[in-house]
C-alpha positions as CSV (number, residue, x, y, z in Angstrom):
1,M,0.0,0.0,0.0
2,P,1.4,3.4,-0.9
3,K,2.4,5.8,1.8
4,Q,2.2,9.6,1.5
5,T,2.5,11.5,-1.8
6,L,5.3,13.9,-2.1
7,A,5.4,16.6,-4.7
8,I,8.6,18.0,-6.1
9,L,8.4,21.7,-6.3
10,D,9.9,23.3,-9.4
11,Q,11.9,26.0,-7.5
12,H,15.5,25.8,-6.3
13,F,16.0,27.1,-2.7
14,T,18.7,28.7,-0.7
15,I,19.0,28.5,3.1
16,H,20.3,31.7,4.7
17,S,21.6,32.4,8.2
18,F,21.5,35.8,9.9
19,N,22.2,37.2,13.3
20,P,19.1,36.7,15.5
21,D,18.5,40.4,15.8
22,T,18.3,40.9,12.0
23,I,15.0,42.3,10.7
24,P,14.0,40.2,7.6
25,A,14.2,42.2,4.3
26,S,10.7,43.2,3.1
27,R,11.4,41.6,-0.3
28,I,11.3,38.1,1.4
29,F,7.6,38.6,2.1
30,E,7.0,39.3,-1.6
31,Q,8.2,35.8,-2.5
32,E,5.7,33.1,-3.6
33,M,7.1,30.8,-0.9
34,Y,9.4,31.5,2.1
35,F,10.2,30.1,5.5
36,I,11.5,32.2,8.4
37,S,12.5,30.9,11.8
38,R,14.2,32.8,14.7
39,T,15.8,31.4,17.8
40,F,18.0,33.0,20.5
41,D,21.0,32.1,18.3
42,E,20.0,32.8,14.7
43,L,17.5,33.8,12.1
44,S,17.1,31.3,9.3
45,V,15.4,32.1,6.0
46,V,14.6,29.7,3.2
47,V,13.7,31.4,-0.1
48,S,14.0,30.8,-3.8
49,S,17.6,30.9,-5.0
50,D,16.5,33.7,-7.4
51,L,16.4,36.1,-4.4
52,D,19.9,37.3,-3.4
53,L,20.1,38.1,0.3
54,P,23.1,39.6,2.2
55,S,23.2,36.7,4.8
56,L,26.1,35.7,7.1
57,D,26.2,32.3,5.5
58,S,24.1,30.5,2.9
59,E,23.7,27.1,1.3
60,A,22.2,27.1,-2.2
61,G,21.1,24.2,-4.4
62,W,18.2,22.7,-2.4
63,R,15.0,21.2,-3.9
64,C,11.8,20.8,-2.0
65,L,9.5,17.8,-1.5
66,E,6.1,18.7,-0.2
67,V,4.2,16.1,1.8
68,M,0.8,16.5,0.2
69,G,-1.7,17.4,3.0
70,P,-3.3,18.6,4.9
71,L,-1.9,16.4,7.6
72,A,-3.8,16.0,10.9
73,F,-1.8,16.7,14.0
74,S,-2.7,13.3,15.3
75,L,-0.6,11.7,12.6
76,T,2.8,10.5,13.8
77,G,6.1,9.5,12.2
78,I,5.6,11.3,8.8
79,I,9.0,13.0,8.8
80,A,10.6,10.2,10.7
81,G,9.6,7.7,8.0
82,I,10.8,9.9,5.2
83,A,14.0,10.8,7.0
84,D,14.7,7.1,7.7
85,V,14.5,6.2,4.0
86,L,16.7,9.1,2.9
87,S,19.2,8.5,5.7
88,K,19.6,4.9,4.5
89,A,20.3,6.4,1.1
90,N,23.0,8.7,2.6
91,I,20.9,11.8,1.7
92,S,21.1,14.8,4.0
93,I,17.8,16.7,4.6
94,F,16.5,20.0,5.9
95,T,13.0,19.8,7.2
96,L,10.3,22.5,7.6
97,S,6.7,22.2,8.9
98,T,3.6,24.3,8.6
99,F,0.2,24.0,10.1
100,D,-1.0,21.8,7.2
101,T,2.0,19.9,6.1
102,D,5.8,19.1,6.0
103,Y,8.5,20.0,3.6
104,I,11.7,18.1,3.0
105,L,14.6,19.8,1.3
106,V,17.3,17.8,-0.4
107,K,20.3,18.9,-2.4
108,D,19.5,19.2,-6.1
109,S,22.4,16.8,-6.9
110,M,20.6,14.1,-4.7
111,L,17.0,14.7,-5.9
112,D,17.0,11.7,-8.3
113,T,18.5,9.4,-5.8
114,A,16.0,10.6,-3.1
115,T,13.0,10.2,-5.3
116,K,14.1,6.7,-6.3
117,A,14.7,5.7,-2.7
118,L,11.3,7.0,-1.6
119,E,9.5,5.3,-4.5
120,Q,11.2,2.0,-3.6
121,A,9.8,2.6,0.0
122,N,6.3,3.0,-1.4
123,Y,6.0,6.7,-1.4
124,R,4.3,8.4,-4.4
125,I,6.3,11.1,-6.1
126,T,4.7,13.7,-8.3
127,L,5.8,17.1,-9.8
128,L,4.2,20.3,-8.6
129,D,4.7,23.6,-10.6
């Protein structure tokens, strides 16, 4: 029986790191999709690689797999199952969650390997524009 469906987003993403007191640039909020998280130690921003930001450090070349939702909060092990499959394939991930679903970022160079590993583990993979 198939597990969750994951959609490959068309965009390429960059993960940026800033000082925790940085005020996010307003152009971030104009993007079609973005993620921002702040802790006591840092501010992280994930945006399309088309947007150049003056961050302290950045890691480009990420692709995004969206777990098609919405996912109920009572569901458990969604990310753990996906992470396990990708870990066994030696694929590093960066995960993000929203109220409705989860997102798994993998390096673009590993996308084909990741999708093949997930399909072999009974996940459905589709393309999302």
